[in-house]
N, CA, C and O atoms as a printed pandas DataFrame, in Angstrom:
     atom_number atom_name residue_name chain_id  residue_number  x_coord  y_coord  z_coord
0              1         N          UNK        A               1  -47.625  -33.128    9.846
1              2        CA          UNK        A               1  -48.676  -34.483    9.405
2              3         C          UNK        A               1  -49.003  -35.716   10.195
3              4         O          UNK        A               1  -48.194  -36.550   10.603
4              5         N          UNK        A               2  -49.885  -35.714   10.301
5              6        CA          UNK        A               2  -50.577  -37.023   10.981
6              7         C          UNK        A               2  -50.623  -37.729    9.529
7              8         O          UNK        A               2  -51.066  -37.262    8.480
8              9         N          UNK        A               3  -49.672  -39.778    9.926
9             10        CA          UNK        A               3  -50.711  -40.129    9.385
10            11         C          UNK        A               3  -52.522  -40.662    9.855
11            12         O          UNK        A               3  -52.884  -40.701   11.031
12            13         N          UNK        A               4  -53.278  -40.957    8.892
13            14        CA          UNK        A               4  -54.237  -41.318    8.525
14            15         C          UNK        A               4  -54.334  -43.074    9.109
15            16         O          UNK        A               4  -53.679  -44.091    8.880
16            17         N          UNK        A               5  -55.734  -42.672   10.109
17            18        CA          UNK        A               5  -55.605  -43.354   10.973
18            19         C          UNK        A               5  -55.986  -44.692    9.880
19            20         O          UNK        A               5  -56.210  -44.663    8.670
20            21         N          UNK        A               6  -55.944  -46.374   11.287
21            22        CA          UNK        A               6  -56.419  -47.250   10.825
22            23         C          UNK        A               6  -57.988  -47.110   10.343
23            24         O          UNK        A               6  -58.448  -47.837    9.463
24            25         N          UNK        A               7  -58.898  -45.918   11.134
25            26        CA          UNK        A               7  -59.939  -46.732   10.859
26            27         C          UNK        A               7  -60.079  -45.993    9.147
27            28         O          UNK        A               7  -60.503  -46.710    8.241
28            29         N          UNK        A               8  -59.708  -44.628    8.887
29            30        CA          UNK        A               8  -59.767  -44.482    7.701
30            31         C          UNK        A               8  -59.231  -44.896    7.075
31            32         O          UNK        A               8  -59.761  -44.777    5.970
32            33         N          UNK        A               9  -57.733  -45.774    6.997
33            34        CA          UNK        A               9  -57.515  -47.000    6.443
34            35         C          UNK        A               9  -58.486  -47.313    6.002
35            36         O          UNK        A               9  -58.781  -46.693    4.980
36            37         N          UNK        A              10  -59.513  -48.406    6.484
37            38        CA          UNK        A              10  -60.612  -49.224    6.488
38            39         C          UNK        A              10  -61.540  -49.102    5.586
39            40         O          UNK        A              10  -62.220  -49.935    4.987
40            41         N          UNK        A              11  -61.473  -47.616    5.550
41            42        CA          UNK        A              11  -63.162  -46.853    5.154
42            43         C          UNK        A              11  -62.194  -46.983    3.832
43            44         O          UNK        A              11  -62.605  -47.970    3.221
44            45         N          UNK        A              12  -61.197  -46.463    3.207
45            46        CA          UNK        A              12  -60.448  -46.801    2.174
46            47         C          UNK        A              12  -60.366  -47.441    1.549
47            48         O          UNK        A              12  -60.017  -47.339    0.373
48            49         N          UNK        A              13  -60.761  -48.612    2.331
49            50        CA          UNK        A              13  -60.362  -49.506    1.821
50            51         C          UNK        A              13  -61.982  -50.467    1.250
51            52         O          UNK        A              13  -62.097  -51.243    0.301
52            53         N          UNK        A              14  -62.782  -50.123    2.021
53            54        CA          UNK        A              14  -63.883  -50.556    1.687
54            55         C          UNK        A              14  -64.590  -50.578    0.117
55            56         O          UNK        A              14  -64.342  -50.070   -0.976
56            57         N          UNK        A              15  -65.881  -51.714    0.847
57            58        CA          UNK        A              15  -66.896  -52.020   -0.486
58            59         C          UNK        A              15  -66.862  -50.421   -0.694
59            60         O          UNK        A              15  -66.491  -50.165   -1.840
60            61         N          UNK        A              16  -67.133  -49.288    0.055
61            62        CA          UNK        A              16  -68.297  -47.989    0.328
62            63         C          UNK        A              16  -67.649  -47.925   -0.697
63            64         O          UNK        A              16  -66.566  -48.310   -1.137
64            65         N          UNK        A              17  -69.608  -46.650   -1.390
65            66        CA          UNK        A              17  -69.205  -45.953   -3.144
66            67         C          UNK        A              17  -68.666  -45.201   -2.913
67            68         O          UNK        A              17  -69.292  -44.336   -2.300
68            69         N          UNK        A              18  -67.209  -44.905   -3.170
69            70        CA          UNK        A              18  -66.399  -43.989   -3.792
70            71         C          UNK        A              18  -66.623  -42.528   -4.859
71            72         O          UNK        A              18  -65.993  -42.560   -5.916
72            73         N          UNK        A              19  -67.158  -41.768   -4.689
73            74        CA          UNK        A              19  -67.928  -41.367   -6.123
74            75         C          UNK        A              19  -66.920  -40.212   -7.161
75            76         O          UNK        A              19  -67.096  -39.696   -8.264
76            77         N          UNK        A              20  -65.909  -40.169   -6.211
77            78        CA          UNK        A              20  -64.873  -40.108   -6.887
78            79         C          UNK        A              20  -63.882  -40.851   -8.117
79            80         O          UNK        A              20  -63.196  -40.473   -9.066
80            81         N          UNK        A              21  -64.155  -41.766   -7.655
81            82        CA          UNK        A              21  -63.721  -43.152   -8.351
82            83         C          UNK        A              21  -64.462  -43.654   -9.702
83            84         O          UNK        A              21  -65.666  -43.910   -9.713
84            85         N          UNK        A              22  -63.676  -43.764  -10.772
85            86        CA          UNK        A              22  -64.414  -44.430  -11.916
86            87         C          UNK        A              22  -64.720  -45.702  -12.008
87            88         O          UNK        A              22  -65.762  -45.945  -12.617
88            89         N          UNK        A              23  -63.646  -47.300  -11.245
89            90        CA          UNK        A              23  -64.075  -48.155  -11.546
90            91         C          UNK        A              23  -64.741  -48.979  -12.323
91            92         O          UNK        A              23  -65.613  -49.837  -12.184
92            93         N          UNK        A              24  -63.913  -48.357  -13.467
93            94        CA          UNK        A              24  -63.974  -49.241  -14.894
94            95         C          UNK        A              24  -62.767  -50.232  -14.723
95            96         O          UNK        A              24  -62.152  -50.433  -13.676
96            97         N          UNK        A              25  -62.474  -50.991  -16.320
97            98        CA          UNK        A              25  -61.643  -51.678  -15.954
98            99         C          UNK        A              25  -60.729  -51.497  -16.938
99           100         O          UNK        A              25  -60.866  -50.823  -17.959
100          101         N          UNK        A              26  -59.277  -52.474  -16.396
101          102        CA          UNK        A              26  -57.381  -53.197  -17.491
102          103         C          UNK        A              26  -58.426  -53.475  -17.879
103          104         O          UNK        A              26  -59.615  -53.229  -17.679
104          105         N          UNK        A              27  -57.540  -54.272  -18.728
105          106        CA          UNK        A              27  -57.291  -55.126  -20.093
106          107         C          UNK        A              27  -57.542  -55.915  -19.003
107          108         O          UNK        A              27  -58.745  -55.887  -18.744
108          109         N          UNK        A              28  -56.893  -56.634  -18.227
109          110        CA          UNK        A              28  -57.279  -58.228  -17.351
110          111         C          UNK        A              28  -58.845  -58.051  -16.618
111          112         O          UNK        A              28  -58.594  -58.867  -15.731
112          113         N          UNK        A              29  -59.502  -57.851  -16.471
113          114        CA          UNK        A              29  -61.239  -57.355  -15.927
114          115         C          UNK        A              29  -61.010  -57.437  -15.077
115          116         O          UNK        A              29  -61.327  -58.346  -14.309
116          117         N          UNK        A              30  -60.419  -56.594  -14.889
117          118        CA          UNK        A              30  -60.149  -55.724  -12.756
118          119         C          UNK        A              30  -60.475  -54.353  -13.496
119          120         O          UNK        A              30  -60.306  -53.878  -14.619
120          121         N          UNK        A              31  -61.130  -53.895  -12.062
121          122        CA          UNK        A              31  -60.859  -52.635  -11.331
122          123         C          UNK        A              31  -59.505  -52.359  -11.600
123          124         O          UNK        A              31  -58.420  -52.904  -11.398
124          125         N          UNK        A              32  -60.178  -50.738  -12.424
125          126        CA          UNK        A              32  -58.709  -50.044  -12.410
126          127         C          UNK        A              32  -58.614  -49.893  -10.053
127          128         O          UNK        A              32  -57.720  -50.459   -9.424
128          129         N          UNK        A              33  -59.478  -49.239   -9.521
129          130        CA          UNK        A              33  -59.515  -48.047   -8.288
130          131         C          UNK        A              33  -59.046  -49.008   -7.564
131          132         O          UNK        A              33  -57.904  -48.998   -7.104
132          133         N          UNK        A              34  -60.515  -50.633   -7.264
133          134        CA          UNK        A              34  -60.804  -51.138   -5.574
134          135         C          UNK        A              34  -59.503  -52.267   -6.522
135          136         O          UNK        A              34  -59.079  -52.730   -5.463
136          137         N          UNK        A              35  -58.895  -52.773   -7.270
137          138        CA          UNK        A              35  -58.698  -54.053   -8.092
138          139         C          UNK        A              35  -59.306  -54.935   -7.990
139          140         O          UNK        A              35  -58.736  -55.818   -7.349
140          141         N          UNK        A              36  -60.408  -55.210   -8.374
141          142        CA          UNK        A              36  -61.052  -56.663   -7.383
142          143         C          UNK        A              36  -61.680  -56.871   -9.188
143          144         O          UNK        A              36  -61.699  -56.265  -10.259
144          145         N          UNK        A              37  -62.025  -57.878   -8.698
145          146        CA          UNK        A              37  -63.006  -58.351  -10.507
146          147         C          UNK        A              37  -63.303  -56.934  -10.817
147          148         O          UNK        A              37  -62.933  -55.880  -10.301
148          149         N          UNK        A              38  -64.428  -57.348  -12.256
149          150        CA          UNK        A              38  -64.774  -55.995  -13.007
150          151         C          UNK        A              38  -65.587  -56.672  -13.437
151          152         O          UNK        A              38  -65.253  -57.527  -14.256
152          153         N          UNK        A              39  -67.301  -56.504  -12.942
153          154        CA          UNK        A              39  -67.973  -56.231  -12.525
154          155         C          UNK        A              39  -67.693  -56.070  -10.899
155          156         O          UNK        A              39  -67.713  -57.025  -10.122
156          157         N          UNK        A              40  -67.366  -54.377  -10.428
157          158        CA          UNK        A              40  -66.390  -54.975   -9.027
158          159         C          UNK        A              40  -67.883  -54.371   -7.946
159          160         O          UNK        A              40  -68.795  -55.186   -8.082
160          161         N          UNK        A              41  -68.034  -53.935   -7.585
161          162        CA          UNK        A              41  -68.620  -54.077   -5.813
162          163         C          UNK        A              41  -69.454  -53.071   -5.778
163          164         O          UNK        A              41  -70.622  -53.346   -5.505
164          165         N          UNK        A              42  -69.125  -51.779   -6.017
165          166        CA          UNK        A              42  -68.718  -50.900   -6.649
166          167         C          UNK        A              42  -70.059  -50.169   -7.761
167          168         O          UNK        A              42  -71.084  -49.491   -7.826
168          169         N          UNK        A              43  -69.022  -50.977   -8.494
169          170        CA          UNK        A              43  -70.180  -51.399   -9.703
170          171         C          UNK        A              43  -71.451  -51.491  -10.211
171          172         O          UNK        A              43  -72.134  -50.851  -11.011
172          173         N          UNK        A              44  -71.651  -53.037   -9.123
173          174        CA          UNK        A              44  -72.519  -53.365   -9.014
174          175         C          UNK        A              44  -73.424  -53.210   -8.112
175          176         O          UNK        A              44  -74.515  -53.723   -8.364
176          177         N          UNK        A              45  -73.331  -52.769   -7.331
177          178        CA          UNK        A              45  -74.055  -51.613   -6.537
178          179         C          UNK        A              45  -74.876  -49.703   -7.919
179          180         O          UNK        A              45  -75.935  -49.083   -8.011
180          181         N          UNK        A              46  -74.083  -49.675   -8.300
181          182        CA          UNK        A              46  -74.302  -47.884   -9.154
182          183         C          UNK        A              46  -74.947  -48.457   -9.593
183          184         O          UNK        A              46  -76.025  -47.919   -9.341
184          185         N          UNK        A              47  -75.249  -49.858  -10.546
185          186        CA          UNK        A              47  -76.240  -50.977  -11.958
186          187         C          UNK        A              47  -77.071  -50.522  -11.591
187          188         O          UNK        A              47  -77.745  -49.566  -11.975
188          189         N          UNK        A              48  -77.181  -51.867   -9.914
189          190        CA          UNK        A              48  -78.087  -51.857   -9.483
190          191         C          UNK        A              48  -79.685  -50.817   -9.513
191          192         O          UNK        A              48  -80.755  -51.003  -10.092
192          193         N          UNK        A              49  -79.226  -49.785   -8.663
193          194        CA          UNK        A              49  -79.146  -48.939   -8.214
194          195         C          UNK        A              49  -80.437  -47.800  -10.222
195          196         O          UNK        A              49  -81.626  -47.681  -10.519
196          197         N          UNK        A              50  -79.267  -47.415  -10.768
197          198        CA          UNK        A              50  -79.497  -46.709  -12.333
198          199         C          UNK        A              50  -80.600  -47.724  -13.435
199          200         O          UNK        A              50  -81.336  -47.311  -14.332
200          201         N          UNK        A              51  -80.320  -49.480  -12.859
201          202        CA          UNK        A              51  -81.586  -50.084  -13.783
202          203         C          UNK        A              51  -82.275  -50.606  -12.933
203          204         O          UNK        A              51  -82.726  -51.726  -13.173
204          205         N          UNK        A              52  -82.457  -50.208  -12.162
205          206        CA          UNK        A              52  -83.384  -50.501  -10.832
206          207         C          UNK        A              52  -84.890  -50.859  -11.017
207          208         O          UNK        A              52  -85.583  -51.520  -10.244
208          209         N          UNK        A              53  -85.196  -50.380  -12.006
209          210        CA          UNK        A              53  -86.354  -50.432  -12.763
210          211         C          UNK        A              53  -86.813  -51.141  -14.715
211          212         O          UNK        A              53  -87.824  -51.019  -15.407
212          213         N          UNK        A              54  -85.249  -51.955  -14.984
213          214        CA          UNK        A              54  -85.277  -51.611  -16.060
214          215         C          UNK        A              54  -84.035  -53.164  -16.002
215          216         O          UNK        A              54  -82.832  -52.985  -16.195
216          217         N          UNK        A              55  -84.508  -54.306  -15.767
217          218        CA          UNK        A              55  -83.420  -55.163  -15.468
218          219         C          UNK        A              55  -83.174  -55.829  -16.175
219          220         O          UNK        A              55  -82.260  -56.639  -16.016
220          221         N          UNK        A              56  -84.011  -55.741  -17.411
221          222        CA          UNK        A              56  -83.719  -56.591  -19.495
222          223         C          UNK        A              56  -82.411  -55.671  -19.467
223          224         O          UNK        A              56  -81.282  -56.161  -19.490
224          225         N          UNK        A              57  -82.658  -54.294  -19.414
225          226        CA          UNK        A              57  -81.798  -52.674  -19.619
226          227         C          UNK        A              57  -80.574  -53.426  -19.516
227          228         O          UNK        A              57  -79.892  -53.694  -20.505
228          229         N          UNK        A              58  -80.283  -53.769  -18.351
229          230        CA          UNK        A              58  -79.305  -53.940  -17.227
230          231         C          UNK        A              58  -78.452  -55.187  -18.220
231          232         O          UNK        A              58  -77.404  -54.989  -18.835
232          233         N          UNK        A              59  -79.371  -56.718  -18.154
233          234        CA          UNK        A              59  -78.513  -57.846  -18.526
234          235         C          UNK        A              59  -78.190  -57.422  -19.811
235          236         O          UNK        A              59  -76.987  -57.589  -20.012
236          237         N          UNK        A              60  -79.023  -56.740  -21.165
237          238        CA          UNK        A              60  -78.292  -56.275  -22.330
238          239         C          UNK        A              60  -76.889  -55.423  -21.998
239          240         O          UNK        A              60  -75.780  -55.717  -22.443
240          241         N          UNK        A              61  -77.192  -54.309  -21.121
241          242        CA          UNK        A              61  -76.000  -53.698  -21.220
242          243         C          UNK        A              61  -74.954  -54.840  -20.608
243          244         O          UNK        A              61  -73.990  -54.943  -21.366
244          245         N          UNK        A              62  -74.865  -55.696  -19.502
245          246        CA          UNK        A              62  -73.785  -56.411  -19.006
246          247         C          UNK        A              62  -73.339  -57.227  -20.415
247          248         O          UNK        A              62  -72.114  -57.225  -20.540
248          249         N          UNK        A              63  -73.876  -57.755  -21.241
249          250        CA          UNK        A              63  -73.678  -58.609  -21.903
250          251         C          UNK        A              63  -73.095  -58.811  -23.034
251          252         O          UNK        A              63  -72.749  -59.801  -23.679
252          253         N          UNK        A              64  -73.027  -57.151  -23.216
253          254        CA          UNK        A              64  -72.292  -56.333  -24.128
254          255         C          UNK        A              64  -70.178  -56.149  -23.297
255          256         O          UNK        A              64  -69.068  -55.821  -23.717
256          257         N          UNK        A              65  -70.496  -56.387  -22.644
257          258        CA          UNK        A              65  -69.153  -56.870  -21.604
258          259         C          UNK        A              65  -68.648  -57.731  -21.561
259          260         O          UNK        A              65  -67.473  -58.041  -21.367
260          261         N          UNK        A              66  -69.853  -58.412  -21.814
261          262        CA          UNK        A              66  -69.548  -59.947  -21.080
262          263         C          UNK        A              66  -68.744  -60.186  -22.256
263          264         O          UNK        A              66  -67.666  -60.760  -22.102
264          265         N          UNK        A              67  -69.181  -59.761  -23.621
265          266        CA          UNK        A              67  -69.198  -60.573  -25.249
266          267         C          UNK        A              67  -66.997  -59.892  -25.318
267          268         O          UNK        A              67  -66.132  -60.591  -25.845
268          269         N          UNK        A              68  -66.731  -58.652  -24.727
269          270        CA          UNK        A              68  -65.761  -58.267  -24.962
270          271         C          UNK        A              68  -64.444  -58.642  -23.791
271          272         O          UNK        A              68  -63.226  -58.495  -23.894
272          273         N          UNK        A              69  -65.352  -59.213  -22.607
273          274        CA          UNK        A              69  -64.681  -60.254  -21.225
274          275         C          UNK        A              69  -64.311  -61.201  -22.338
275          276         O          UNK        A              69  -63.092  -61.318  -22.467
276          277         N          UNK        A              70  -64.984  -61.851  -23.109
277          278        CA          UNK        A              70  -64.753  -63.183  -24.046
278          279         C          UNK        A              70  -63.449  -63.446  -23.711
279          280         O          UNK        A              70  -62.711  -64.086  -22.962
280          281         N          UNK        A              71  -63.546  -62.134  -25.212
281          282        CA          UNK        A              71  -62.761  -62.597  -26.187
282          283         C          UNK        A              71  -60.914  -62.835  -25.168
283          284         O          UNK        A              71  -59.992  -63.650  -25.194
284          285         N          UNK        A              72  -61.302  -61.392  -24.308
285          286        CA          UNK        A              72  -59.946  -61.291  -23.536
286          287         C          UNK        A              72  -59.658  -61.709  -22.634
287          288         O          UNK        A              72  -58.623  -61.348  -22.074
288          289         N          UNK        A              73  -60.678  -62.881  -22.007
289          290        CA          UNK        A              73  -60.024  -63.913  -20.829
290          291         C          UNK        A              73  -60.608  -65.378  -21.713
291          292         O          UNK        A              73  -61.690  -65.966  -21.708
292          293         N          UNK        A              74  -59.694  -65.536  -22.223
293          294        CA          UNK        A              74  -60.236  -66.972  -23.428
294          295         C          UNK        A              74  -60.077  -68.018  -22.513
295          296         O          UNK        A              74  -60.763  -69.038  -22.570
296          297         N          UNK        A              75  -59.178  -67.816  -21.640
297          298        CA          UNK        A              75  -58.946  -69.528  -19.973
298          299         C          UNK        A              75  -60.706  -68.936  -19.003
299          300         O          UNK        A              75  -60.579  -69.445  -17.890
300          301         N          UNK        A              76  -61.804  -68.322  -19.021
301          302        CA          UNK        A              76  -62.601  -67.866  -18.503
302          303         C          UNK        A              76  -63.356  -68.549  -19.089
303          304         O          UNK        A              76  -63.669  -68.148  -20.210
304          305         N          UNK        A              77  -63.860  -69.630  -18.680
305          306        CA          UNK        A              77  -65.620  -70.622  -19.345
306          307         C          UNK        A              77  -67.115  -69.735  -19.573
307          308         O          UNK        A              77  -66.959  -68.562  -19.236
308          309         N          UNK        A              78  -67.960  -69.920  -19.873
309          310        CA          UNK        A              78  -69.103  -69.534  -20.427
310          311         C          UNK        A              78  -70.172  -69.100  -19.001
311          312         O          UNK        A              78  -70.978  -68.191  -18.805
312          313         N          UNK        A              79  -69.698  -70.232  -18.212
313          314        CA          UNK        A              79  -70.324  -70.631  -16.838
314          315         C          UNK        A              79  -69.221  -70.103  -15.456
315          316         O          UNK        A              79  -69.275  -70.452  -14.277
316          317         N          UNK        A              80  -68.309  -69.202  -16.100
317          318        CA          UNK        A              80  -67.417  -68.746  -15.563
318          319         C          UNK        A              80  -67.650  -66.740  -15.380
319          320         O          UNK        A              80  -67.807  -65.977  -14.427
320          321         N          UNK        A              81  -67.568  -66.618  -16.609
321          322        CA          UNK        A              81  -68.425  -65.388  -17.360
322          323         C          UNK        A              81  -69.780  -65.123  -17.036
323          324         O          UNK        A              81  -69.919  -64.052  -16.445
324          325         N          UNK        A              82  -70.815  -65.758  -17.236
325          326        CA          UNK        A              82  -72.200  -65.825  -16.743
326          327         C          UNK        A              82  -72.145  -65.721  -15.140
327          328         O          UNK        A              82  -72.922  -64.911  -14.634
328          329         N          UNK        A              83  -71.309  -66.455  -14.296
329          330        CA          UNK        A              83  -71.618  -66.109  -12.735
330          331         C          UNK        A              83  -71.076  -64.770  -12.764
331          332         O          UNK        A              83  -71.655  -63.998  -12.000
332          333         N          UNK        A              84  -69.981  -64.209  -13.536
333          334        CA          UNK        A              84  -69.060  -63.295  -13.161
334          335         C          UNK        A              84  -70.265  -61.348  -13.517
335          336         O          UNK        A              84  -70.266  -60.314  -12.849
336          337         N          UNK        A              85  -71.100  -61.735  -14.889
337          338        CA          UNK        A              85  -71.479  -60.687  -15.482
338          339         C          UNK        A              85  -73.013  -61.226  -14.747
339          340         O          UNK        A              85  -73.887  -60.735  -15.461
340          341         N          UNK        A              86  -73.290  -61.563  -14.274
341          342        CA          UNK        A              86  -74.610  -61.878  -13.773
342          343         C          UNK        A              86  -75.076  -62.578  -12.314
343          344         O          UNK        A              86  -75.972  -62.234  -11.543
344          345         N          UNK        A              87  -74.509  -63.240  -12.266
345          346        CA          UNK        A              87  -74.879  -64.391  -11.125
346          347         C          UNK        A              87  -75.231  -63.361   -9.707
347          348         O          UNK        A              87  -75.656  -63.852   -8.661
348          349         N          UNK        A              88  -74.947  -61.725   -9.900
349          350        CA          UNK        A              88  -75.391  -61.327   -8.520
350          351         C          UNK        A              88  -76.233  -60.338   -8.955
351          352         O          UNK        A              88  -76.238  -59.162   -8.591
352          353         N          UNK        A              89  -76.958  -60.886   -9.769
353          354        CA          UNK        A              89  -78.006  -59.772  -10.121
354          355         C          UNK        A              89  -79.157  -60.339   -9.781
355          356         O          UNK        A              89  -79.327  -61.537  -10.007
356          357         N          UNK        A              90  -79.987  -59.684   -9.273
357          358        CA          UNK        A              90  -81.292  -60.772   -8.466
358          359         C          UNK        A              90  -82.259  -60.679   -9.262
359          360         O          UNK        A              90  -82.609  -59.827  -10.078
360          361         N          UNK        A              91  -82.964  -62.429   -8.670
361          362        CA          UNK        A              91  -84.195  -62.526   -9.840
362          363         C          UNK        A              91  -85.470  -61.874   -9.454
363          364         O          UNK        A              91  -85.686  -61.704   -8.254
364          365         N          UNK        A              92  -86.613  -61.369  -10.617
365          366        CA          UNK        A              92  -87.592  -60.461  -10.164
366          367         C          UNK        A              92  -88.746  -61.034   -9.263
367          368         O          UNK        A              92  -89.466  -62.024   -9.399
368          369         N          UNK        A              93  -88.688  -60.310   -8.542
369          370        CA          UNK        A              93  -89.577  -60.175   -7.866
370          371         C          UNK        A              93  -91.059  -61.591   -8.034
371          372         O          UNK        A              93  -91.825  -61.539   -8.996
372          373         N          UNK        A              94  -91.138  -62.239   -7.401
373          374        CA          UNK        A              94  -92.463  -62.954   -7.805
374          375         C          UNK        A              94  -93.903  -62.481   -7.866
375          376         O          UNK        A              94  -94.628  -61.809   -7.132
376          377         N          UNK        A              95  -94.030  -63.101   -9.036
377          378        CA          UNK        A              95  -95.168  -62.147   -9.817
378          379         C          UNK        A              95  -95.101  -62.316  -10.964
379          380         O          UNK        A              95  -95.744  -63.106  -11.656
380          381         N          UNK        A              96  -93.718  -61.033  -11.481
381          382        CA          UNK        A              96  -93.872  -60.927  -12.884
382          383         C          UNK        A              96  -93.230  -61.478  -13.339
383          384         O          UNK        A              96  -92.460  -62.323  -12.883
384          385         N          UNK        A              97  -93.459  -60.982  -14.795
385          386        CA          UNK        A              97  -93.289  -62.312  -15.401
386          387         C          UNK        A              97  -91.755  -60.959  -15.891
387          388         O          UNK        A              97  -91.607  -59.739  -15.823
388          389         N          UNK        A              98  -90.835  -62.294  -16.410
389          390        CA          UNK        A              98  -89.374  -61.584  -16.753
390          391         C          UNK        A              98  -89.347  -62.361  -18.343
391          392         O          UNK        A              98  -89.464  -63.501  -18.793
392          393         N          UNK        A              99  -89.118  -60.986  -18.851
393          394        CA          UNK        A              99  -88.477  -61.209  -20.384
394          395         C          UNK        A              99  -87.102  -61.841  -20.652
395          396         O          UNK        A              99  -86.176  -61.375  -19.989
396          397         N          UNK        A             100  -86.850  -62.729  -21.432
397          398        CA          UNK        A             100  -85.826  -63.397  -21.512
398          399         C          UNK        A             100  -84.330  -61.618  -22.221
399          400         O          UNK        A             100  -84.458  -60.640  -22.958
400          401         N          UNK        A             101  -83.029  -62.292  -21.267
401          402        CA          UNK        A             101  -82.177  -61.162  -21.680
402          403         C          UNK        A             101  -81.829  -60.837  -23.327
403          404         O          UNK        A             101  -81.113  -59.883  -23.630
């Protein structure tokens, strides 16, 4: 049996959306599959697709996780948690009214 090529290994370790991976968080809010801060890039992409028509609901959903993370990661400031949980969500297109989260 041959070992995987460098291309195969790079693909396995990339940001590609591996549908078999769960990408859930551990007790330190790291992704159990890719070991990045949660929400990891894969989860971010999935959530943006899932909530593409309901950005307010996405913020409400993430607020729940941010509140839990705040209790488990007291060393992080509110600003750091806001950036981590909401900083990657694009602003609504101009001309659309934005309701508060």
